[in-house]
C-alpha positions as CSV (number, residue, x, y, z in Angstrom):
1,M,11.8,-15.5,10.2
2,Q,10.7,-19.0,10.3
3,N,10.1,-20.9,7.0
4,K,6.4,-21.3,7.7
5,Y,5.9,-17.7,6.8
6,K,7.8,-17.9,3.5
7,N,4.7,-18.7,1.5
8,M,2.6,-15.9,2.9
9,K,0.1,-14.4,0.5
10,V,0.5,-10.8,-0.6
11,V,-2.7,-9.0,-1.5
12,I,-2.4,-5.8,-3.6
13,L,-5.4,-3.6,-4.3
14,A,-5.1,-2.4,-7.9
15,G,-8.6,-1.7,-9.1
16,G,-9.2,2.0,-8.3
17,F,-9.9,4.8,-10.8
18,G,-6.9,6.9,-9.9
19,T,-8.8,10.1,-10.5
20,R,-6.1,12.5,-9.2
21,L,-3.9,11.2,-12.0
22,S,-6.6,11.3,-14.7
23,E,-4.2,12.6,-17.4
24,Y,-2.7,9.1,-17.2
25,T,-5.5,6.9,-15.9
26,K,-7.8,7.7,-18.8
27,T,-5.9,5.0,-20.7
28,I,-4.3,2.8,-18.1
29,P,-5.0,1.8,-14.4
30,K,-2.9,3.7,-11.9
31,P,-0.7,0.7,-10.8
32,M,0.5,0.5,-14.4
33,I,1.8,4.0,-14.5
34,N,5.6,3.8,-15.1
35,V,8.1,5.1,-12.6
36,G,11.7,4.4,-13.5
37,G,10.6,2.8,-16.7
38,K,8.5,0.1,-15.1
39,P,4.9,0.0,-13.7
40,I,4.8,1.0,-10.0
41,L,2.9,-2.3,-9.4
42,L,6.0,-4.2,-10.5
43,H,8.2,-2.2,-8.2
44,I,5.9,-3.1,-5.3
45,M,5.9,-6.8,-6.1
46,K,9.7,-6.7,-6.3
47,M,9.8,-5.3,-2.8
48,Y,8.0,-8.3,-1.5
49,A,9.9,-10.8,-3.7
50,K,13.2,-9.4,-2.3
51,Y,12.2,-10.8,1.1
52,G,11.0,-14.1,-0.4
53,F,7.3,-13.3,-0.5
54,K,6.2,-14.2,-4.0
55,D,2.6,-15.4,-3.7
56,F,0.6,-12.5,-5.1
57,Y,-3.2,-11.9,-5.2
58,I,-4.0,-8.7,-7.1
59,A,-7.5,-7.3,-6.9
60,L,-8.4,-5.9,-10.3
61,G,-11.1,-3.4,-11.2
62,Y,-10.8,-0.4,-13.4
63,K,-9.0,-1.4,-16.7
64,G,-8.0,-4.7,-15.1
65,K,-7.5,-6.2,-18.6
66,I,-4.3,-4.1,-19.1
67,I,-2.8,-5.6,-15.9
68,R,-3.8,-9.1,-17.1
69,N,-2.1,-8.5,-20.5
70,F,1.1,-7.2,-18.8
71,F,1.5,-10.3,-16.7
72,K,0.9,-12.7,-19.6
73,K,4.5,-11.9,-20.5
74,S,5.8,-12.2,-16.9
75,I,9.4,-13.5,-16.6
76,Y,9.3,-13.8,-12.8
77,D,9.2,-16.9,-10.7
78,W,6.2,-15.6,-8.8
79,N,2.7,-17.0,-8.2
80,I,0.5,-14.3,-9.7
81,N,-3.2,-14.5,-9.2
82,L,-5.3,-11.8,-10.9
83,I,-8.8,-11.5,-9.5
84,D,-11.6,-9.3,-10.9
85,T,-13.2,-7.5,-7.9
86,G,-15.5,-5.2,-9.8
87,K,-15.1,-1.8,-11.4
88,N,-16.9,0.2,-8.7
89,T,-16.0,-1.8,-5.6
90,M,-14.3,0.1,-2.7
91,T,-11.1,-0.8,-1.0
92,G,-12.7,-2.9,1.8
93,G,-15.0,-4.6,-0.7
94,R,-12.1,-5.6,-2.9
95,L,-10.4,-7.2,0.1
96,K,-13.5,-9.1,1.2
97,K,-13.9,-10.5,-2.4
98,L,-10.5,-12.2,-1.9
99,K,-11.7,-14.0,1.2
100,K,-11.8,-17.5,-0.4
101,Y,-8.2,-17.0,-1.7
102,I,-6.8,-15.7,1.6
103,G,-7.9,-18.7,3.6
104,K,-7.1,-19.0,7.3
105,E,-3.5,-17.7,7.3
106,T,-1.9,-14.3,8.1
107,F,-1.4,-12.3,5.0
108,F,0.2,-9.0,3.7
109,M,-1.9,-6.3,2.1
110,T,-1.0,-3.1,0.4
111,Y,-2.1,-0.6,-2.2
112,G,-0.9,-0.5,-5.8
113,D,0.5,3.0,-5.7
114,G,3.1,3.4,-2.9
115,L,6.8,2.4,-2.5
116,S,8.9,2.1,0.6
117,N,12.2,0.5,1.8
118,I,10.4,-1.0,4.8
119,N,11.9,-4.3,6.1
120,L,8.9,-6.6,5.5
121,K,10.4,-9.4,7.7
122,K,10.7,-7.0,10.6
123,L,7.1,-5.8,10.0
124,L,5.9,-9.4,10.0
125,K,7.8,-10.2,13.2
126,F,6.3,-7.1,14.9
127,H,2.8,-8.3,13.9
128,K,3.3,-11.8,15.3
129,K,4.7,-10.4,18.5
130,K,1.7,-8.1,19.0
131,K,-0.9,-10.8,18.3
132,K,-3.5,-8.3,16.9
133,L,-5.8,-8.6,13.9
134,V,-4.1,-5.8,12.0
135,T,-0.7,-4.1,11.8
136,L,-0.4,-1.0,9.6
137,T,2.8,0.8,8.7
138,A,2.9,4.3,10.2
139,V,5.0,6.7,8.1
140,R,5.7,10.4,8.2
141,P,4.4,12.0,5.0
142,P,6.9,13.7,2.8
143,A,7.0,17.4,3.8
144,R,5.2,19.6,1.3
145,F,5.0,22.9,3.0
146,G,6.8,25.0,5.6
147,A,5.1,25.2,9.0
148,L,4.1,28.5,10.6
149,K,2.6,29.5,13.9
150,L,1.1,33.0,14.2
151,K,0.5,35.3,17.2
152,G,-1.6,38.1,15.8
153,Q,0.4,39.3,12.8
154,N,3.7,38.1,14.1
155,V,5.2,34.7,13.2
156,S,6.1,32.9,16.4
157,Y,7.4,29.8,14.8
158,F,8.8,29.0,11.3
159,K,10.3,25.8,10.0
160,E,10.8,25.0,6.4
161,K,9.4,21.7,5.2
162,S,9.8,19.7,8.4
163,R,8.5,16.1,8.3
164,V,8.5,15.9,12.1
165,D,5.7,18.5,12.3
166,E,3.4,16.4,10.1
167,G,2.9,13.5,12.5
168,W,2.2,10.0,11.4
169,I,-0.1,8.7,8.6
170,N,-1.2,5.3,7.3
171,G,1.4,4.2,4.8
172,G,-0.3,1.0,3.8
173,F,1.9,-2.1,4.0
174,F,-0.4,-4.0,6.3
175,V,-0.2,-7.5,7.9
176,M,-3.6,-8.9,8.6
177,E,-5.4,-11.9,10.1
178,P,-8.3,-13.3,8.1
179,E,-10.7,-12.7,11.0
180,F,-10.4,-9.0,10.3
181,L,-12.5,-9.5,7.1
182,K,-15.7,-9.9,9.2
183,F,-15.5,-6.1,9.9
184,I,-16.1,-5.5,6.1
185,K,-19.8,-5.3,5.3
186,S,-20.1,-4.9,1.6
187,D,-18.6,-3.9,-1.8
188,S,-19.2,-0.2,-0.9
189,T,-17.2,-0.4,2.3
190,Y,-14.0,1.7,2.5
191,L,-11.3,-0.3,4.3
192,E,-10.0,2.9,5.9
193,R,-13.3,3.8,7.5
194,E,-15.6,1.4,9.4
195,P,-13.3,-1.7,9.3
196,L,-10.1,-0.1,10.6
197,E,-12.1,2.2,13.0
198,K,-13.8,-0.9,14.4
199,A,-10.5,-2.7,14.8
200,T,-9.1,0.4,16.6
201,K,-12.1,0.5,19.1
202,K,-11.5,-3.2,19.8
203,K,-7.8,-2.6,20.3
204,E,-7.0,-4.9,17.4
205,L,-5.0,-2.4,15.4
206,V,-1.3,-1.6,16.0
207,A,1.2,0.5,14.1
208,Y,4.7,-0.4,13.0
209,R,6.7,2.9,12.8
210,H,8.8,3.2,9.7
211,E,11.2,6.1,9.7
212,G,12.8,5.3,6.3
213,F,11.8,6.0,2.7
214,W,8.1,6.0,1.8
215,Q,6.3,7.7,-1.1
216,C,2.8,7.3,-2.4
217,M,1.8,8.3,-5.9
218,D,-1.4,10.4,-5.6
219,T,-0.5,13.2,-7.9
220,K,1.8,14.0,-10.9
221,R,4.1,15.7,-8.5
222,D,4.4,12.5,-6.5
223,M,5.0,10.6,-9.7
224,D,7.8,13.0,-10.8
225,K,9.4,12.7,-7.4
226,L,9.4,8.9,-7.6
227,N,10.9,9.0,-11.0
228,Q,13.7,11.2,-9.8
229,I,14.4,8.9,-6.7
230,I,14.6,5.8,-8.9
231,K,16.6,7.5,-11.6
232,K,19.2,8.7,-9.1
233,K,19.2,5.2,-7.5
234,K,18.6,6.6,-4.1
235,I,16.4,3.7,-3.4
236,K,16.7,0.1,-4.7
237,F,13.7,-2.1,-5.1
């Protein structure tokens, strides 16, 4: 990847309430929940830093002060910008509030609650080749249940916990052009609704397929799974 992309900005949305992990998020914001002894937010930042992307813009909201306090003691050679985007702002609104920081260059964007071993340089190269406003990373969700097909009372198909049957989902890890921000109307706009739907209709959204490791942290079960993966060093960040 050419040097001109080395200083690309990395936007991380870290302001949500994390209600499905309320037993933890009553006291800390979701991105500060520890997995493998460190906040998941730090693991995400290490993923980007590993590929040389160290210019971070973190959108704060719910309990943002805790994230600010954490990075006061940062020992990393990263450029970390912590920006308050409002407690009740939705994902699209948070991104829009960073417009003046993003400027006119291509940027990365992701959520503060998911880990992957995606090759970020390959993702960026794919985005540049496709010349669209947005590239998202398509992943297969971790299988949770066995799949059945029924004919009357008879089972015609049974497969235990197959990821292949689950199709593709949005895994985050976006590359975006700043022009995409014009699709976001207000603080109450969900990024995943009108803006991305509009980009799809205009044929400005493409998907980079990632077949490797990916895991979000929506529930305690997800958190426990991530802890096990990191503990066993199955994935290195």
